[in-house]
C-alpha positions as CSV (number, residue, x, y, z in Angstrom):
1,M,46.2,-22.4,-217.5
2,T,44.9,-20.8,-214.3
3,S,45.2,-17.0,-214.0
4,T,46.5,-15.5,-210.7
5,N,46.1,-12.1,-209.1
6,A,49.6,-10.5,-209.5
7,A,49.4,-8.7,-206.2
8,S,48.4,-11.6,-204.0
9,G,49.5,-14.6,-206.1
10,L,46.1,-16.2,-205.5
11,T,44.0,-17.9,-208.1
12,P,40.3,-16.8,-208.4
13,A,39.2,-20.0,-206.8
14,K,41.5,-19.5,-203.9
15,Q,40.4,-15.9,-203.4
16,S,36.7,-17.0,-203.4
17,A,37.4,-19.6,-200.6
18,N,39.3,-17.1,-198.4
19,G,36.4,-14.7,-197.9
20,P,34.0,-17.3,-196.5
21,R,36.8,-18.8,-194.4
22,I,37.6,-15.5,-192.9
23,I,33.9,-14.9,-192.2
24,T,33.6,-18.3,-190.6
25,V,36.5,-17.6,-188.1
26,I,34.9,-14.2,-187.3
27,V,31.5,-15.7,-186.7
28,A,32.9,-18.5,-184.5
29,T,34.7,-15.8,-182.5
30,L,31.6,-13.7,-182.1
31,V,29.6,-16.8,-181.0
32,T,32.1,-17.9,-178.4
33,A,32.4,-14.4,-177.1
34,A,28.6,-14.3,-176.8
35,V,28.6,-17.6,-174.9
36,W,31.2,-16.3,-172.5
37,F,29.4,-13.0,-172.0
38,V,26.0,-14.7,-171.3
39,A,27.7,-17.1,-168.8
40,R,29.6,-14.4,-167.1
41,V,27.1,-11.5,-167.1
42,G,23.8,-13.3,-167.4
43,F,24.5,-16.2,-165.1
44,D,27.4,-14.8,-163.0
45,V,29.6,-17.8,-163.8
46,E,33.3,-17.4,-162.9
47,V,35.0,-19.4,-165.6
48,I,38.0,-20.8,-163.8
49,A,40.0,-23.7,-165.1
50,K,42.5,-25.8,-163.3
51,T,45.6,-26.7,-165.2
52,G,48.0,-28.8,-163.2
53,A,48.6,-27.1,-159.9
54,S,47.4,-23.6,-161.0
55,E,44.0,-22.1,-161.6
56,T,43.3,-19.7,-164.5
57,K,40.4,-17.3,-164.8
58,V,39.2,-17.6,-168.4
59,Q,38.6,-14.0,-169.5
60,L,37.1,-12.8,-172.8
61,P,40.4,-12.0,-174.5
62,S,41.5,-15.6,-173.9
63,V,38.2,-16.9,-175.5
64,I,38.7,-14.6,-178.5
65,I,42.4,-15.7,-179.0
66,A,41.6,-19.4,-178.5
67,T,38.8,-19.3,-181.1
68,V,40.8,-17.3,-183.6
69,V,43.9,-19.6,-183.2
70,S,41.6,-22.7,-183.5
71,G,40.0,-21.4,-186.6
72,L,43.3,-20.5,-188.2
73,L,44.8,-23.9,-187.4
74,G,41.7,-25.6,-188.9
75,W,42.0,-23.4,-192.0
76,G,45.7,-24.2,-192.3
77,L,45.1,-27.9,-192.1
78,L,42.3,-27.6,-194.7
79,E,44.7,-25.7,-197.0
80,L,47.4,-28.5,-196.5
81,L,44.8,-31.2,-197.2
82,E,43.6,-29.4,-200.3
83,R,47.2,-29.7,-201.7
84,K,47.9,-33.3,-200.5
85,A,44.8,-35.4,-199.9
86,S,42.6,-36.9,-202.6
87,S,39.5,-36.1,-200.6
88,P,40.4,-33.0,-198.5
89,R,36.8,-32.2,-197.3
90,T,36.2,-35.7,-196.0
91,V,39.6,-36.0,-194.3
92,W,39.4,-32.5,-192.8
93,T,35.9,-33.0,-191.5
94,I,36.8,-36.3,-189.8
95,V,39.9,-34.8,-188.2
96,A,37.9,-31.7,-187.1
97,V,35.1,-33.8,-185.5
98,V,37.6,-36.0,-183.6
99,V,39.4,-32.9,-182.3
100,L,36.0,-31.4,-181.2
101,V,35.0,-34.6,-179.4
102,L,38.3,-34.8,-177.6
103,S,38.2,-31.1,-176.7
104,V,34.6,-31.3,-175.4
105,F,35.3,-34.3,-173.2
106,G,38.8,-33.1,-172.1
107,G,38.7,-29.3,-171.8
108,P,35.6,-28.8,-169.6
109,L,36.9,-31.3,-167.0
110,G,39.3,-28.6,-165.9
111,G,36.5,-26.3,-164.8
112,L,36.4,-25.7,-161.0
113,T,32.7,-25.4,-160.7
114,T,29.8,-27.0,-162.5
115,G,29.0,-23.6,-164.1
116,A,32.6,-23.3,-165.3
117,K,32.5,-26.9,-166.7
118,V,29.3,-26.2,-168.5
119,T,30.5,-22.9,-169.9
120,L,33.8,-24.5,-171.1
121,G,31.9,-27.3,-172.8
122,L,29.6,-24.8,-174.5
123,L,32.6,-22.7,-175.6
124,H,34.2,-25.7,-177.2
125,L,30.9,-26.8,-178.8
126,A,30.1,-23.3,-180.1
127,A,33.5,-23.0,-181.8
128,G,33.3,-26.4,-183.3
129,L,29.7,-26.1,-184.5
130,V,30.5,-22.9,-186.4
131,L,34.0,-23.8,-187.6
132,I,33.5,-27.3,-188.8
133,P,30.6,-26.8,-191.2
134,G,31.7,-23.3,-192.1
135,L,35.2,-24.3,-193.2
136,A,34.1,-27.7,-194.6
137,R,31.7,-26.1,-197.0
138,T,34.5,-24.1,-198.5
139,A,36.7,-27.2,-199.1
140,R,37.2,-28.9,-202.4
141,T,35.5,-32.2,-202.4
142,A,38.4,-34.0,-204.2
143,R,41.8,-33.1,-205.5
144,K,42.1,-32.9,-209.3
145,P,44.7,-35.3,-210.7
């Protein structure tokens, strides 16, 4: 029988996975913020993306929110797969890599300038290169029957 923390309802194993997952999302957010800051301040890149007929200036709060939301969505999918899939780490990693590849080839195309495209590509890569291994290493390798 597995014991749970009465206050949180979490098993010790689940509590131990949450800490590294939170840290992974925070680190990914700090890394993408640093990429944006270096591009904006260091290289004077105006990160402007075109979506449909409108243009959007990508500001630091947007980068932070997008990274946190992406990290939480990845975490949520991992939690679901840990309950449902027989090999949650493998399935999650494949899905995450496919999403990263699609975002790297799709997202930066909206940049108005070469600098904006490069910055958007680096933002996507930075988030993915932190989130994917960071969350994958916390996943169970296989579901217990």
